[in-house]
N, C-alpha and C positions, 0 to 999 in steps of 0.2 A: 463681617467689615470694608472688607474687600470687594466686597459684592457689589454694595451698595457704594463704595467709592468707583467703580467702574460703573454705575447706572447712572452718575452726572453725567451733563455735558459738556463735553472737552472745556468749554470756558470755567467753569466751575470749579472743574477737576486743578486746572494751571490755576488757577486764584488760589483754589487750595493749598496747592504747592508752594506757590510761592506765598502766601502766609507761612504755611507753615517751616521754613527754608529760614526766614526771615525769622520767624519770631523765636528758633535755635538758633539761629545765628547771634541777634538781640542777648539771649538770656545768658550764653557763654560770653559773649562781650561784655555784657551785666555783672558776671557771676566773678568775672577777670577784674575786672575793675572795683566790684566790690573788695577781692582778695586782697589784691594788691594794695588800697590803702587800707584796709584791718591792719593790716602787714607793716607802710609805712607809718601809720600812726602809731602803733608799738614800739616801734623801731625806734624813733624820734621820742618816745618817753622813756625807754630804756635807757636812751642818749642821755637826758635830761638826770635821769637820777642818777646815772655815774657819774654825770658833769657836776652834782648841786650837792651841798655842805652843809650839813647843819651847824647852829648856831650858839659855841663854845658855849654864851654865856646861860639860851636853855639849856642847854643840858645837864650844864653844872647848877642850876639853880633845881633844877627836874633831882637829881643826883642827890643835894643835900635832904632835900623834901620827902625822898624817897626814903632816904635814911632815919631820918626821923621818925619813918612808921613801918611800912612794908613796901619792902624793893617792888611789889607788883601791883599796888596801886596806884593811880594817874596824877599828878602828878596839875593837872590844871581840865581846864571843861572847854566847849567848843570846838569849832574845826580851824582850818588853816587848810593854807595854797597845798600842803603836806606833810605827811602825819612820821612825828618823828617819833623812839623812842631809844633808851639802853638796854642790852639785853645783856645777860650776864651767862657765864658756863651752866648753869643750870636750867639752863631752862625759863627764865625771871627775865619780868621787864618794867620798865621805870620810864614812863609815857611823858613828856613835857606837857608844858602847859599849850593848849587850846591844839591841841594834836589826838585823835582820836586812835583806843589801844588797839592795836593791828594780831594776829596769833603768830605766835612766833613758830618756827619751822626749825626742820631740824637744817638748812642751812643756816639758817642767825646762829642758830648753838653752833655748828660746829665754827663756822668764824670766831666766834667768842672764845671756842676752846681753843684756839691759834691752828688749827687741822686744815685752815683754807685761808687764803687772804680777802678774800670778798662772795658776796654770792649778789644773783639774780636772779628773782622766782614771784613767783605768781601767789597768790596769801588772799586774805578775807580779813574783817576787821569782826569782833564781837559781836555786833547786828545783821554780818550774813555780807556786808556787800565787799566787791571783789578789789584787790588791790594787785600793786603789782608795789616792790619792796627792793631795797639794795643793801644791802646789812656788809657796809666794812669799819676797821679798824679806825679809833682817833683819840687821838693826844691831848688831854687838860694839862692847864700847869696846876700841879701843887695837888693832882691824882691820877696820872700815871692815863694808859692806854685804856679806853673802854672802846664795846661795840656798841656802835649806835643801826640803825637801820633805817632810812627814809623810807617811805611810803608814800605813794602819790592812786589815789583812785580813779577806775576803770569807768565813772557810770557818762564820764565827758567822753572821751570815745567810743563808749558803746551808743551815746545818743547823736552823735554821729553818723555812727556805722548807721545808727536807724533809719538816721532822715535822708542819707546818704540810698538806704536801703528800698524806700519811699519815692525819691525819687528816678532812683533807674527803674524800679517797673512801672512809673507812669509812663516813662517816655520808651520801656519795652511797651506797653500799649498801647501807643500812641502811635508808635512803628510801625506791629505788626498788624493796626490794623490801617491805616495810611499802605502798608506794601499787599494787603488783598485790593484793597479798592483800585490800585496799581496795577496788580495782577492780572484785575477782572477788565480793568480800563486797556492796557496792553493786547490779554487778552481775546478781549473784544475787535481793536485794532489788527491784529498782527493775523487772525484769523478772516480778516473779510475778503481775503484772496482766495482760502479752501469753503467759502460762501459761494462764490459768485465758480467757482471750481461745481462746487455741489449744488446750483441752480444749473448750472452748464449738463452736469452730468445727466439731472432729472429732467432735465431739457429735451437731449436727445434719446433718453430711454422710452419718453414720453411718446417723441413728435417720429422722430427716427431720425430730425433732419441733420445730418451732418456738416453741414456748414457756417456750423455753431467754432466762435474763434473766443479765445478768453485774451485780454488784454494782457499785455507779460513788461513788467517796470525790473529794474534792475537785477540782479545775478544772483537770489540767494535762492533755497533752497523751494520756497514756494514758486520762483517765477519758475523758476526747473520744470517743479511737476506741471505746472500750467504751459509750458515749452511744452512738455511731451505730452499734455494730450491734446497741443493743437495738432501735433505729428500723428497722433493714434488716430485724430479725426478726419485727420487728409488721408492718412493712409484706407483708412477706413472706405472714407468718400470714393479713393481714388479704384482699392481693392474694387468695390459696391458696382461703381461706374463699367472695368472691365467685365465683370460678371455678367450687369445688364448686353454689352460687345458681343461677350462668347457670345450669349443665349442668341443674340440678334442674330451674329453672322453661323451658327451654329445652324439656330434654323433657314436660313438664305443656303446653307450651303445643305443642305440639306433636302430643300425643296425640290431642287431641278429633277435628281435623282428616282426621289421617291415621286414623281409626276414622269419623269418618261417609263420608268417601272411600273405604276399600275397603266398608265394605255398601254403598253404589254401584255402585260396579264391580260386585259378587262377583252381587246382585240381576243388574245389566246381564249377564251371564257365565252367573248360571242361565237365563235367558234363551234367551239362543242355545244353552244347552246343551242344554235341554229341548222345543224347539222352540213355547214358548208364548212370543209377542212380546206386549210389555205394551203398554197402549192407546197411542196414539204422543202424545199427553198426559204422561200416565206419565213415559216414557222423555222425549220434551223435559224436562220435570223435571229428572231424576234427569240428564242433558249437562249446563244449568244448574247443576245443582250442582256436580256432578263440575268443573266450569269454575273456579266460583269459591269451592270451594275449593282447588284446584293455584292458582289469584290470591291466596289467602289464603297459602299454605303460600309462593311464593316469595318476597312480601309477608317477610315472615315467617323465611325464611333470608337477605334481603340486611340487614332487622333485625339480624341477629347477628353477618353478617360485617360493619357497620358498627360496632357495640358489639366486637368484637374484637380493634378495632386499641388500640395507646399512647393513653395520651390528648391523649399531646404527639405523634405521627403525627400526616398531614391525608394523604387521599388523592389528592392533586393540588398542584400549586404554588400557594401563597398570591399574589393577585397586586386592582389596583384594580377593583375591578367593580363597578355600579350598583347600587345595590339597588335602584330603581326601578325600575329594568328590570329584574329577577329577579324582583322580586313583583307584578308583572302579568304577568311568566309564570305565577307559582303563582297568582294569580287566575282567570288562563283555566281552566287544569287543574281549578283548585274550583268553577267555575261548573260542567264538565263533570259532574260528581260529583252538582253541586245545584241539576240547571235547571231548580226550581221554586223554589230561594228568589231574594230579590234582592238582591245582594253589590256590595252600592258599595265604591267606593273610591277616595280624594284622597293622592296618590301627588306628593310634591314630589323635587325631586334630591338624591341621597344619596351619597358615595360611600365603602364602606368595603375595607379589605383583607383579602380570607376568599377562601377556595377556594369556585369558583363551583357547582360539580355538589351541593356539603353543605351549601351557606346555600342553594342551593333547594329542594331536600331538605328541610333546617328547617321553612321557609313553607310548604311545602307542607305538611306535619306537621299545623302551625298548624292553617291554613285549614282541612284535615281535617276537623280537630277540632269548629272552629265547622262545619263545613257537616252534620255526624255527630250534632250534639248539637241543633239550629236545627231546632225545628218545623215544619211542613210547612206554604209559606205564606209560611215565617218570613221574616228579614230577619238580611242579614252587613252588619256597617260594617269598612272599612279604611281605615285613617290610616297615616299617612309621614310627619311632620314634625323637623326636622334631629335625622336619626339615632333616633328613638323611632317605634319601629310595633307601635303597636295595632291590636289586632283582635277585636271586641264581639261577644259572639254573643245570643240569646236562649231561651236555652235553659233549664231546669231548671239550672245551675249550678253549681258545685262547692259541700259545704259546705266548714264553718270549718275543722271538725279533718281534713276529707280534703288541704285543701290542702298539708298540707308532705311528704305521699305522692306526688305527683302528678307529680313527675318523677325520680320511685324506678323503675328494669326493672320489667317485668312484674307494675309497681300499675295493679291496673286497680279502678273503683270500682265500687262493687255493684252498680249500678243502669245499670251500663254493661260488662259481663259478657253479658245476651245479645246486648249489640251485634255488627258485626265490629272484628276488633283484636289487634293483640298486647300492648301493652302496654308497648311500645318505643318508640315516638314523637315521648311526649314530652320520656326522658330523650336521643335524640339531636337534638332540637331543644336542650336546657338544651347539653350538649356539644359542639358547632357554637360556638355563641351564644358561650360559653368561650373556645374555639380563634377567635374574632375576635376576643376582648377584652373583647366585652359582656357585659352578662346578661340575662334573662328568666326572668318570676314571674310568677303568673296572682291574680288577684281577683275577688272578688264582681263584678260594675255595679248600678249602681243601678239599678234596677225590671227586675231578673233579669236573668241571666248571666251567663255570666261575662266575662271581659276577660283578653287575653293580653297583654303588657306587652314587646318585645324593645327592647334598648340597642344599639348598638354605634356605638362612638368611627369621627368620620371620618378621610378619608383625603384626598388633595393630587386636585384632579381629573386627569385626565389629561390631557394635552392632547390635542389636535382632530386629524385623519385630515387629513395636506396634499390641498391640489384637486389631484384628476388633471391631466399636463399636457391642454394642445390638441391635435386629432386634427390632424397636416397634411392640407389639403384633398387631397393628391395621393395618400394615406392613401384616404379617404371614396370617390375617386374608383376607384381598384383595385379597392376589396371590394365595387362595384357592381357587381350583379347584371343580366342586360342580361333584360329583359323580349320572348319569342319575339312 
């Protein structure tokens, strides 16, 4: 049953659920109304029985006729609005004229014997009709006190309740049908935005057209879903454009070193094929050029691999690392690449949460830029103080109109296109710093040159390593090597 329900369209399920909910609610209200009406009618009947009194003349006449014959006899025929009869202590009855005889119950006998003042209960007539009976004591002139039962038939109440039940059933049926139709209409109307969203998704899946947008009206859940879909398609389109741009830029950057590498290798191969040896100096220069171009290609491929990862992903586990130690290692590599430069550093301890290899690569890229653009015999100053790493060079600097583009992928200043590099170094720096929760900026330095500033939030200082336990003397003696 559940599988069949789940197999229905969403509109049908909503309409069916609405109709079911309305049916349950209407049924509960109808039953409550019927029970309330039944209780109220019975209460009104009981109240009228308590307030009604039998006519003394009719009771006296009935008693006289009953004494002449049998006390259990009927004193008259026909029917009246209420049935009146006299009950004795032995359970006998004397029915007044135009009344219907009612069966005597134990409650009536208890009143006749003086055990209770009155009794209100249900009973039946001799022909099986349900009645409501009120029995009490009554004083008659010349006779004394007698026990009189006044009964009212219940068929009037039952008939009214039956008519009410039929009316409530009809109204419930009409309400359920109307609720089902209204639910179906509401489902169709409410799911129109979902239909548009479905059509848009199917169109994107079929045509890969990410320019599709869904009109958004209101602030409800459907509007939020449509707005999220529009944002998703916009992000996908932007990602696809960046991917296409990355491929185009990578192809452009790879073409130059590959062309030069191919030319050099062809020269070396032609020399071997023709048997005409190149001069030793030219051959050494070609081999050095090939080696440099291969190194450049390897660096470019590494940068592309680094940038191909999602921005939220990290190449390794994040841990608390000493930024001053990583900066010191990056400085040693920078000094090897610029031995003619004076690189001064002041590194104060600072710990950050980052991936060590990625952070070291970012610092190496920043220092490489400073070494690359510094003039021969120039100086580079490095300062790490309270999480702010400053690298200042004395090169030509970056024009102000080019500063907003320095962290873009493959962007290179026109004045730096002749220098080695791929234009990806600062992009990797910005990405790594953002992943570590920091920020990076480049700005002109006073007196010329450029200042690179990296700010990284601090992390709790890791506890020192516990000291090694002392080695027992016996172990040292066992490990001693005897001299010949």
